[in-house]
C-alpha positions in Angstrom: 12.3 -42.3 -4.9 11.0 -38.8 -5.6 8.5 -37.9 -2.9 6.4 -34.9 -1.9 6.2 -34.2 1.8 4.8 -31.5 4.2 8.1 -30.1 5.4 6.6 -27.3 7.4 3.1 -26.5 8.9 1.5 -23.3 10.3 -1.8 -22.5 11.9 -3.4 -19.1 12.8 -6.7 -19.3 14.5 -8.7 -16.0 15.1 -8.0 -14.5 18.5 -11.6 -14.5 20.0 -12.6 -17.9 21.3 -16.4 -18.1 21.5 -17.7 -20.6 24.0 -21.1 -22.4 23.8 -22.5 -20.5 26.7 -22.1 -17.3 24.7 -24.2 -18.6 21.9 -26.7 -19.9 24.4 -27.1 -16.5 25.9 -27.7 -15.1 22.4 -30.4 -17.8 21.9 -32.1 -16.9 25.2 -32.1 -13.2 24.1 -33.8 -14.1 20.8 -30.8 -13.4 18.6 -30.7 -16.9 17.2 -33.7 -19.2 16.5 -34.3 -22.9 15.9 -33.2 -24.4 19.2 -35.8 -26.3 21.2 -34.7 -26.5 24.9 -37.6 -28.7 25.9 -37.0 -31.2 23.2 -33.4 -31.7 24.4 -34.4 -31.6 28.0 -36.9 -34.4 27.6 -34.6 -36.6 25.5 -33.2 -39.8 26.9 -29.5 -39.0 26.1 -29.7 -35.7 28.0 -31.3 -37.3 31.0 -28.7 -40.0 31.0 -26.0 -37.2 30.9 -27.6 -35.6 34.0 -27.9 -38.9 35.9 -24.2 -39.6 35.2 -23.3 -36.3 36.9 -23.1 -34.1 33.8 -23.7 -30.5 34.3 -24.1 -29.2 30.7 -27.1 -27.1 29.9 -29.5 -28.4 27.1 -27.8 -26.2 24.5 -24.3 -27.0 25.7 -25.1 -30.7 25.6 -26.5 -30.4 22.0 -23.6 -28.3 20.8 -20.8 -30.3 22.3 -22.1 -33.9 22.5 -24.4 -34.1 19.5 -23.0 -31.5 17.1 -19.3 -31.7 18.2 -18.4 -28.1 18.9 -17.2 -26.8 22.3 -15.6 -23.6 21.0 -15.0 -21.7 17.8 -12.5 -18.9 16.9 -13.8 -15.6 15.5 -11.9 -12.5 14.4 -14.4 -10.3 16.2 -16.1 -10.6 19.6 -19.5 -12.4 19.8 -22.1 -11.8 18.4 -20.5 -10.6 15.2 -21.6 -7.2 13.9 -20.5 -5.6 10.6 -18.6 -2.5 11.9 -16.3 -4.8 14.0 -14.9 -6.3 10.9 -13.5 -3.0 9.7 -10.9 -3.2 12.5 -10.5 -7.0 12.8 -8.0 -9.3 11.2 -9.1 -10.5 7.7 -8.4 -13.6 5.8 -5.1 -12.2 4.4 -3.8 -11.3 7.9 -4.5 -14.8 9.1 -2.9 -16.4 6.0 0.3 -14.4 6.4 0.7 -15.6 10.1 0.1 -19.3 9.1 2.5 -19.2 6.1 5.1 -17.4 8.2 5.0 -20.2 10.8 5.0 -22.9 8.1 8.1 -21.5 6.4 9.9 -21.2 9.7 8.9 -24.8 10.6 10.3 -26.0 7.3 13.6 -24.2 8.0 13.8 -22.6 4.6 14.1 -19.1 3.3 11.0 -17.5 1.6 13.2 -16.9 -1.4 13.4 -20.7 -1.9 9.6 -21.0 -2.4 8.8 -21.8 -6.1 5.1 -21.2 -6.0 2.4 -19.7 -3.7 -1.1 -21.3 -3.8 -3.9 -20.0 -1.5 -7.6 -21.1 -1.2 -10.4 -19.0 0.3 -14.1 -18.3 -0.1 -13.8 -15.2 2.0 -11.1 -13.2 0.3 -10.1 -9.9 1.9 -10.7 -8.0 -1.4 -12.0 -8.7 -4.9 -8.6 -8.5 -6.6 -5.7 -9.2 -6.9 -5.7 -12.7 -5.7 -4.9 -13.5 -2.0 -1.8 -15.5 -3.1 -0.3 -12.6 -5.0 -0.8 -10.2 -2.1 0.4 -12.7 0.5 3.7 -13.3 -1.4 4.5 -9.6 -1.0 4.9 -10.1 2.8 7.8 -12.6 2.2 9.9 -11.9 -0.8 11.4 -8.8 -2.4 10.2 -7.2 -5.6 12.5 -9.1 -8.0 11.1 -12.5 -7.0 9.4 -14.0 -10.0 7.8 -17.2 -8.4 4.3 -17.9 -9.6 1.0 -17.5 -7.6 -2.5 -19.0 -7.8 -5.6 -18.1 -5.8 -8.5 -20.6 -5.7 -12.1 -19.6 -4.8 -13.1 -22.6 -2.8 -14.1 -23.4 0.7 -14.2 -26.8 2.4 -12.2 -28.7 -0.3 -10.0 -25.9 -1.3 -6.8 -27.2 0.5 -7.3 -30.7 -1.0 -7.7 -29.3 -4.5 -4.6 -27.1 -4.1 -2.5 -30.0 -2.9 -3.3 -31.8 -6.1 -2.5 -28.7 -8.1 0.8 -28.3 -6.4 1.7 -31.9 -7.0 0.9 -31.6 -10.7 3.2 -28.4 -10.9 6.1 -30.1 -9.1 5.8 -33.3 -11.1 5.9 -31.3 -14.4 8.7 -29.0 -13.2 11.6 -31.0 -11.7 13.3 -27.8 -10.7 10.6 -26.9 -8.2 11.5 -27.8 -4.7 9.0 -26.0 -2.4 5.4 -24.8 -2.7 3.3 -22.9 -0.2 -0.2 -24.2 0.1 -2.5 -22.2 2.4 -6.2 -22.0 3.1 -7.7 -19.1 5.0 -11.3 -18.2 6.0 -13.3 -15.6 8.0 -16.5 -17.7 8.0 -18.1 -15.7 10.8 -18.5 -12.7 8.4 -20.8 -14.8 6.3 -23.2 -15.1 9.3 -24.0 -11.5 9.9 -27.7 -11.9 8.8 -28.0 -15.6 9.8 -30.4 -16.3 12.6 -30.4 -20.1 12.6 -28.3 -21.2 15.6 -26.6 -24.1 13.6 -24.2 -22.1 11.5 -23.4 -19.8 14.4 -22.5 -22.9 16.5 -20.5 -24.5 13.7 -18.1 -22.1 11.9 -14.8 -20.6 13.0 -12.2 -18.3 11.4 -8.6 -19.4 10.8 -5.8 -20.0 8.3 -3.6 -23.0 8.0 -0.6 -23.6 5.7 1.9 -26.3 4.7 5.1 -26.3 2.7 5.0 -29.1 0.1 8.6 -30.1 -0.5 10.4 -32.5 -2.9 12.2 -35.2 -1.0 14.2 -38.3 -1.9 13.8 -41.5 0.1 14.2 -45.3 -0.4 10.6 -46.0 0.4 7.2 -44.4 -0.1 6.4 -41.3 2.1 4.5 -38.1 1.8 1.4 -37.9 -0.5 0.7 -41.4 -1.8 -2.7 -40.8 -3.3 -5.1 -37.9 -3.8 -8.6 -37.5 -5.2 -10.8 -34.6 -6.1 -14.3 -34.7 -7.5 -17.5 -32.6 -7.9 -21.1 -33.5 -7.1 -23.4 -31.1 -9.0 -26.4 -32.3 -7.0 -25.1 -30.0 -4.2 -24.4 -26.9 -6.2 -27.5 -25.0 -5.0 -27.5 -26.0 -1.3 -24.3 -24.7 0.2 -22.6 -21.4 -0.6 -22.7 -17.7 -0.1 -24.8 -15.1 -1.9 -23.2 -12.1 -3.7 -23.9 -10.0 -0.7 -21.7 -12.3 1.4 -24.4 -14.2 3.3 -24.3 -17.9 3.9 -26.9 -20.2 2.5 -27.1 -23.8 3.6 -29.5 -26.7 3.7 -28.0 -29.1 6.3 -30.1 -32.1 5.6 -29.4 -32.1 1.9 -25.6 -31.3 2.5 -25.4 -34.3 4.8 -27.3 -36.6 2.4 -24.7 -35.9 -0.4 -21.5 -35.3 1.7 -21.7 -38.6 3.6 -21.8 -40.9 0.6 -19.3 -38.8 -1.3 -16.7 -39.0 1.5 -17.3 -42.7 1.9 -16.8 -43.2 -1.8 -13.5 -41.3 -1.9 -12.2 -43.1 1.2 -12.8 -46.4 -0.4 -11.1 -45.3 -3.7 -8.1 -44.2 -1.8 -7.9 -47.3 0.4 -8.2 -49.4 -2.8 -5.5 -47.5 -4.6 -3.1 -47.6 -1.7 -4.0 -51.2 -0.7 -4.1 -49.9 2.9 -7.4 -51.6 3.7 -7.8 -50.7 7.4 -4.1 -50.4 8.0 -4.0 -46.6 8.5 -3.1 -44.9 11.8 -5.2 -41.7 11.7 -8.3 -40.5 9.9 -8.7 -36.7 9.5 -12.2 -35.9 8.2 -13.4 -32.4 7.3 -14.2 -30.9 10.7 -17.8 -30.4 9.8 -19.5 -31.8 12.9 -20.6 -35.2 14.3 -23.6 -35.5 12.0 -21.5 -36.0 8.9 -18.1 -37.2 10.5 -19.6 -40.0 12.7 -21.8 -41.2 9.9 -18.8 -41.5 7.6 -16.6 -43.0 10.3 -19.3 -45.7 11.1 -19.7 -46.6 7.5 -16.0 -47.2 6.8 -15.4 -48.7 10.3 -13.0 -46.1 11.6 -11.9 -47.0 15.2 -12.6 -44.2 17.7 -8.9 -43.9 18.6 -8.0 -43.1 15.0 -10.7 -40.4 14.5 -9.3 -36.9 14.7 -11.7 -34.1 15.6 -9.6 -31.8 17.8 -9.9 -28.7 15.5 -13.7 -29.1 15.3 -14.0 -29.1 19.1 -11.5 -26.3 19.9 -11.9 -24.0 16.9 -15.0 -24.9 14.9 -15.5 -25.9 11.3 -12.6 -24.0 9.6 -13.7 -24.8 6.1 -10.6 -25.7 3.9 -8.2 -24.9 6.8 -9.6 -27.9 8.8 -7.3 -30.6 7.6 -4.0 -28.7 7.5 -4.9 -27.3 11.0 -5.5 -30.8 12.2 -2.1 -32.0 10.9 -0.5 -29.0 12.6 -2.0 -29.8 16.0 -1.1 -33.4 15.7 2.5 -32.5 15.0 2.6 -30.0 17.9 1.2 -32.6 20.2 3.9 -35.2 19.1 1.2 -37.5 17.7 2.5 -37.5 14.1 5.1 -40.3 14.2 7.5 -41.2 11.4 6.0 -43.9 9.1 2.4 -43.2 10.3 -0.4 -43.6 7.6 -2.8 -40.7 7.5 -6.1 -40.8 5.6 -8.2 -37.6 5.0 -11.6 -37.0 3.4 -13.5 -33.7 2.8 -16.7 -32.5 1.3 -18.5 -29.1 1.0 -19.3 -26.0 -0.9 -20.5 -26.5 -4.4 -20.4 -30.3 -4.1 -16.6 -30.6 -4.1 -15.2 -33.6 -2.3 -12.0 -35.5 -2.1 -9.2 -36.7 0.1 -5.6 -37.9 0.2 -3.4 -40.6 1.8 -0.2 -39.4 3.5 2.7 -41.3 5.1 4.6 -39.2 7.7 8.3 -38.9 6.5 11.0 -40.8 8.5 13.5 -37.9 8.4 13.2 -34.2 8.6 14.6 -32.1 5.8 18.0 -30.5 6.6 17.6 -26.8 7.6 20.0 -24.6 5.6 18.8 -21.1 5.9 19.9 -18.8 3.1 21.1 -15.4 4.2 18.7 -13.0 2.6 20.9 -9.9 2.5 24.2 -11.5 1.6 26.4 -9.1 -0.3 24.0 -6.2 0.3 25.3 -2.9 1.8 23.2 -0.9 4.3 23.9 2.6 5.7 22.3 3.3 9.1 22.3 6.7 10.7 21.9 7.1 14.5 23.0 3.5 15.0 23.4 3.8 18.7 19.7 4.3 19.2 17.7 1.3 20.3 15.7 0.9 17.1 18.6 1.3 14.8 20.9 -1.1 16.7 18.2 -3.8 16.5 17.8 -3.3 12.8 21.6 -3.4 12.4 21.7 -6.7 14.3 19.0 -8.3 12.1 20.8 -7.0 9.0 24.1 -8.6 10.0 22.4 -11.9 10.8 21.1 -11.9 7.2 24.6 -11.4 5.8 24.6 -7.6 5.1 27.6 -5.3 5.2 26.9 -2.2 7.3 28.0 1.4 7.3 27.0 2.6 10.8 26.9 6.3 11.8 27.2 7.3 15.4 27.3 10.8 17.1 30.2 10.4 19.5 32.3 7.9 21.4 31.0 6.9 24.8 29.0 4.3 26.6 26.3 4.0 23.9 28.9 3.5 21.2 30.7 0.9 23.3 27.4 -0.9 23.9 26.7 -0.9 20.2 30.1 -2.4 19.3 29.7 -5.1 22.0 26.3 -6.0 20.7 27.6 -6.4 17.1 31.0 -7.7 17.9 30.4 -11.2 16.4 30.1 -9.5 13.0 32.9 -6.9 13.3 34.4 -7.7 9.8 31.1 -6.6 8.1 30.9 -3.2 9.8 32.4 0.2 9.1 31.8 2.9 11.6 31.5 6.6 10.9 31.4 9.4 13.6 29.7 12.6 12.9 27.6 15.2 14.8 24.7 15.8 12.6 24.0 19.2 14.3 27.1 20.5 12.5 26.7 20.9 8.7 30.5 20.5 8.1 30.5 17.1 9.8 27.5 16.0 7.8 29.4 16.8 4.6 32.5 15.1 5.9 30.4 12.0 6.7 29.0 11.9 3.2 32.5 12.2 1.7 33.8 9.3 3.7 30.9 7.1 2.7 31.5 7.9 -0.9 35.1 6.8 -0.5 34.1 3.6 1.3 31.5 2.3 -1.2 30.2 2.7 -4.7 26.7 1.4 -3.9 24.3 1.4 -1.0 21.4 -1.0 -1.4 19.5 0.2 1.6 19.6 3.5 3.5 18.0 3.7 7.0 17.7 7.2 8.5 16.8 7.0 12.2 19.1 9.6 13.9 16.9 12.1 15.7 16.9 14.7 18.5 13.7 15.1 20.5 14.7 18.6 21.8 12.8 19.8 24.9 9.1 19.0 25.6 8.3 22.7 26.0 5.4 24.5 24.4 6.1 26.4 21.2 6.2 29.8 23.0 8.9 28.5 25.2 11.2 27.0 22.5 14.3 29.1 21.7 15.3 29.9 18.1 18.6 28.1 18.8 16.7 24.9 19.8 14.5 25.1 16.7 17.6 25.4 14.5 19.6 22.6 16.1 16.7 20.1 16.1 15.7 21.0 12.5 19.4 20.5 11.4 19.6 17.0 13.0 16.1 15.7 12.1 15.5 17.3 8.8 18.5 19.1 7.0 21.1 16.5 7.8 18.8 13.7 6.5 18.1 15.9 3.4 21.8 16.3 2.7 22.5 12.6 3.1 19.7 11.6 0.7 20.5 14.1 -1.9 24.2 13.7 -2.0 24.1 9.9 -1.8 21.2 9.4 -4.2 23.5 8.3 -7.1 24.7 5.4 -4.8 21.3 4.1 -3.6 20.0 1.1 -5.6 17.0 -0.3 -3.8 15.3 1.6 -0.9 15.5 4.4 1.7 13.6 4.0 5.0 13.1 7.3 6.9 11.9 7.0 10.5 9.3 9.6 11.3 7.4 10.0 14.6 4.0 9.5 16.0 4.3 13.0 17.3 3.4 14.2 13.8 -0.1 12.9 14.2 -0.6 12.7 18.0 -2.2 15.5 19.8 -0.3 16.6 22.9 1.4 19.8 23.9 5.2 20.1 23.9 8.1 18.9 21.7 7.3 21.7 19.1 10.8 21.7 17.7 10.7 17.9 17.2 7.3 17.9 15.6 8.1 20.7 13.2 11.3 19.1 12.1 9.7 15.7 11.5 6.9 17.3 9.5 9.5 19.1 7.4 11.3 15.8 6.9 8.0 14.1 5.8 7.5 16.9 3.2 11.0 16.4 1.9 10.4 12.6 1.7 7.4 13.1 -0.6 9.5 15.2 -3.0 12.5 12.8 -2.8 10.3 9.8 -3.4 9.1 11.2 -6.7 12.6 11.9 -7.8 13.8 8.4 -6.9 10.8 6.7 -8.4 12.2 7.2 -11.8 15.3 5.2 -10.7 13.2 2.3 -9.3 14.3 3.2 -5.8 11.5 3.1 -3.1 11.2 5.6 -0.3 9.5 4.5 2.8 8.4 6.9 5.5 7.9 4.9 8.7 5.8 6.3 11.5 6.1 4.2 14.7 3.3 4.5 17.3 4.1 4.6 21.0 6.9 2.2 21.7 8.7 1.0 24.8 11.8 3.2 24.2 13.1 6.1 22.2 11.1 9.3 22.5 8.4 7.6 24.6 10.8 7.5 27.6 10.7 11.3 27.7 6.9 11.5 27.8 4.7 11.5 30.9 1.8 9.2 31.3 -0.9 11.7 30.2 1.1 12.5 27.1 1.4 8.8 26.3 -2.2 8.2 26.9 -3.3 11.2 24.8 -0.9 10.1 21.9 -2.3 6.6 21.9 -5.9 7.8 21.9 -5.2 10.2 19.0 -4.1 7.3 16.7 -6.3 4.7 18.3 -3.3 2.6 19.5 -4.4 -0.1 22.0 -1.1 -1.1 23.6 2.5 0.0 23.7 4.6 -1.8 21.1 7.7 -3.7 22.0 10.9 -2.3 20.5 11.9 -5.6 19.0 8.6 -5.8 17.1 9.0 -2.3 15.7 12.6 -3.1 14.7 11.6 -6.3 12.9 9.0 -4.4 10.8 11.4 -1.5 10.0 14.0 -4.1 9.0 11.5 -5.8 6.7 10.4 -2.4 5.3 13.8 -2.1 3.6 13.3 -5.0 1.2 9.7 -6.4 1.3 6.8 -4.8 -0.6 4.4 -5.3 2.4 4.9 -5.7 6.1 2.3 -7.2 8.4 1.1 -5.2 11.3 1.3 -1.7 9.7 -1.0 0.5 7.8 0.3 1.6 4.4 -0.7 4.3 1.9 0.9 6.2 -0.8 1.5 10.0 -0.8 2.5 10.4 -4.4 5.4 8.0 -4.8 6.1 7.9 -1.1 5.1 4.7 0.8 3.9 5.8 4.3 3.7 3.1 6.9 2.0 3.7 10.2 2.7 1.2 13.0 0.4 0.9 16.0 -2.3 3.1 14.4 -5.9 1.7 14.5 -6.8 -0.2 11.4 -8.5 2.0 8.9 
C-alpha cells in the first residue's frame, strides 16, 4: 500500500523560557491587568490546594492549574519590548532550525526534498514567502523544487499536511515534502495589557518530513479534515500593525464544538471509535482542551498537553511539536493510533488520524558534492582543514595547497588519510611570486574545471603599531594575503564554474591597535573581491567574502585579552565562536544561497558574510 508517513521531525523553541512568576511580577507592577488575586485566593479550589500542601501563589495556581501553562518560550527576555526584536531570532530563524533537525532525523539529503511548505502568521518579512527563503538554507541555486507559504496560525500545519498529501497523491514521483510551521507570537503582544495572552502564547517552530512509504497495512496519515467557521472571523487575529485581538469567550464557544465535530467525523471515517492511543489537541489551554476532551470522553492518560505546559500555545507549531516530544520521549510506539484536533485564527479548524509506522525508512544519505572539484589554499590551517574534511565526506575531489612540509602538513595528511584517493597536494610559498605562478600552472595541468575555490591562506604578520612595521613586513604580508590570492583568482577564473569563497578578517572592522600589515592587506583583498565579483557575475560565478568574528583559533591565538575584548565589543559579538561552527558555515557558503548564523549583504555583486557580528 502507498502510505504517507512522518519520516523526520524537528522542533526549535525560542531560547528564553518565561516562568509564571515573571508574569506575576509584571502584574504586581501594573504592567498587565485583568487578574484578580482576591477572587482566586477566596476560591474553594485554591484553598483546597493550600490545604493539600500546595505552595503556588494565586496567579501561579490560576496559570498552571486552571489555564494549563507553567512556562512559555519567547525569542526575547520578558517583558517583551519592540527594540529587542531587532536582535532576536525571528520566525525564519526558528523554521530553519526545526527543518534542519527534521531532515537529519529523516536521514535524507535536502536535495531529495520535492517541495517546501511553511505556515506562519508572523512572517519575518512581507515577501518573498518564508518557504522560498527557508529553502535557500538547504539546497544550491540549481534546485527547482517548489515552495508554498501559507498565512495561517493555529490550523496552518493541519492545512499544509492536507496540501502536501494532495500534491503527493497527484505526483507519484514526489517522495519527500517538508512541512513546517513557525511563529513568534510574543511580538503580537507588545501593546497587549490583558494578562491572558501574555500567559498563553509562546514562540517556536516545528517541522516534519512527509514521506511516501510502502507497507502491507495502513500507516501514516489515515484521515484528515479541514474546515472554516466564519462566525469566528472577527474575534481572533492580528491587526495590520501587528497587534493581537482576541475575544476568549467567543473563541471558546466556537472552537469547542468545532473540534468535537471534526473528532467525531474522523473517528467515524476511520472506524476507530475510542480505539486510539493518544489525543493531541491544539495546545490552547485547559479551557478549550478539557472541554473537548470531556465531551468526546478522552481518558486522562491519552490526553497530551506537554507542549502547552512547557512552551505555551505555539499556534500551528503545537501539534508537530507535540509529536516531536513524544518521539524523543520514546512514547510514540509503532502501530499506535494518534488523533489530533485544532481550531483557531479566522475560524479554521480540523484534525487528522495517524498510525505510527512499524518500520523506519532506510537512511541512504546522498553525497552532496560528489564529482565536484574544490581548490583550498592554506589547507594546513585549522579552518581550511575542517572545511576540507567536510568536503571529502560529501564526496568532493580536493586540490589542497600547503606552504611547506612539516608537522602541520603531516597532521593534515593524517586527518584526511581516509580519503587519500580524492586529494592532490600542492606545495607553494605564497610570499614568493614565482612559486604562486608555479602553483597556478600545476593546477591547470591537474584539472580543467574547479567548481569551488576557497582562499584561506593568510599571514598575520606582527601585532606592532603602524609606525613600527617595516616596509619588508608590509610587502610580505600583502603578497601572501592580497596579491597571491589576486593572481590565483585572475589566472584560474576560466576554470571556476560555481563559486569563490575568500576568507577575510574581523580585523578589518574591529578597532584595536596593532596588526597594521595584516589589516591593510585584508582590506586590499576585500577591495579586489568587489571588482572580481562584478567580473565573475557575468559568468554566473558567485564571489563570497567571509568575515569571521573572534574564533577559538587562527589569528585570535595571537591576540591578548584586551584586544579580544575590544574586537568583540566593536562588532557586538557576544561569545567566542567555536572553530567547527565557523568551518561548517564557510563550507556551506560554497554552495548554498544562504547560511544561518551570519549576516549577509551585497557590495555590488559581492556577497559579504559576517559571522559573529551583532544582528543588524
